[in-house]
C-alpha positions as CSV (number, residue, x, y, z in Angstrom):
1,M,-22.5,-23.8,57.3
2,W,-25.9,-22.1,58.7
3,R,-28.7,-24.5,57.9
4,G,-27.3,-28.0,58.2
5,S,-24.2,-30.4,58.8
6,V,-22.8,-33.9,58.1
7,V,-22.0,-36.4,61.3
8,T,-19.1,-38.9,59.1
9,W,-19.4,-42.9,59.8
10,D,-17.0,-42.1,62.7
11,G,-18.8,-39.2,64.2
12,K,-17.2,-35.8,62.6
13,I,-18.9,-33.3,62.1
14,V,-18.4,-31.5,58.9
15,P,-19.9,-28.6,57.5
16,C,-21.3,-29.9,54.6
17,C,-21.6,-33.1,52.2
18,F,-18.8,-32.1,50.1
19,D,-16.2,-32.6,52.8
20,K,-16.1,-36.2,51.9
21,D,-12.3,-36.8,53.2
22,A,-13.7,-34.3,56.6
23,T,-11.0,-32.2,56.1
24,H,-12.8,-29.5,57.8
25,A,-14.4,-31.2,60.6
26,M,-15.7,-29.4,63.0
27,G,-15.8,-31.5,65.8
28,D,-16.7,-34.9,66.8
29,V,-19.7,-36.5,68.7
30,N,-17.5,-39.4,70.4
31,E,-16.2,-36.4,72.3
32,L,-18.9,-33.5,72.8
33,S,-22.3,-33.4,71.8
34,F,-23.6,-32.3,68.8
35,K,-24.9,-28.9,70.3
36,E,-21.7,-28.2,71.5
37,V,-19.8,-27.9,68.2
38,W,-22.5,-26.2,66.5
39,L,-22.5,-23.7,68.6
40,G,-18.7,-24.0,69.2
41,N,-15.7,-21.2,68.8
42,Q,-14.3,-23.7,65.6
43,Y,-17.7,-23.5,63.8
44,N,-18.2,-19.9,64.4
45,T,-15.1,-19.1,63.0
46,F,-15.2,-21.0,59.8
47,R,-19.0,-19.9,59.4
48,N,-17.5,-15.9,60.2
49,R,-14.4,-17.0,57.5
50,G,-17.2,-18.2,54.7
51,V,-19.5,-14.8,55.0
52,Q,-16.3,-12.1,55.5
53,K,-13.7,-13.7,53.2
54,G,-16.6,-15.0,50.7
55,R,-16.4,-18.5,49.7
56,S,-13.7,-17.8,47.6
57,S,-11.5,-18.7,50.3
58,I,-12.6,-21.9,51.1
59,E,-11.9,-24.8,48.8
60,I,-15.0,-26.8,49.5
61,C,-17.0,-24.0,49.1
62,Q,-15.6,-22.2,46.2
63,N,-18.3,-23.8,43.8
64,C,-20.7,-24.3,46.4
65,S,-24.2,-22.7,45.0
66,E,-26.0,-22.8,48.7
67,G,-28.2,-19.9,48.5
68,T,-27.6,-18.7,45.3
69,K,-30.5,-18.5,42.6
70,V,-29.8,-21.2,40.3
71,W,-32.4,-21.6,38.5
72,G,-34.3,-18.4,36.8
């Protein structure tokens, strides 16, 4: 959610590859530039919700290991 995202075949921008159904689409490159979506209110709200409330508040983030130490 901070370093990358995924653009689906039809132009929807989603926060990660786990969002296979584009449930959390942040925007559409057919309507806005990638930069507008990346820096936009919807993406920032999603980021803040994930950081402030923790990963458990977002279904696709619940089992994510991004940014955590996986291997000792």
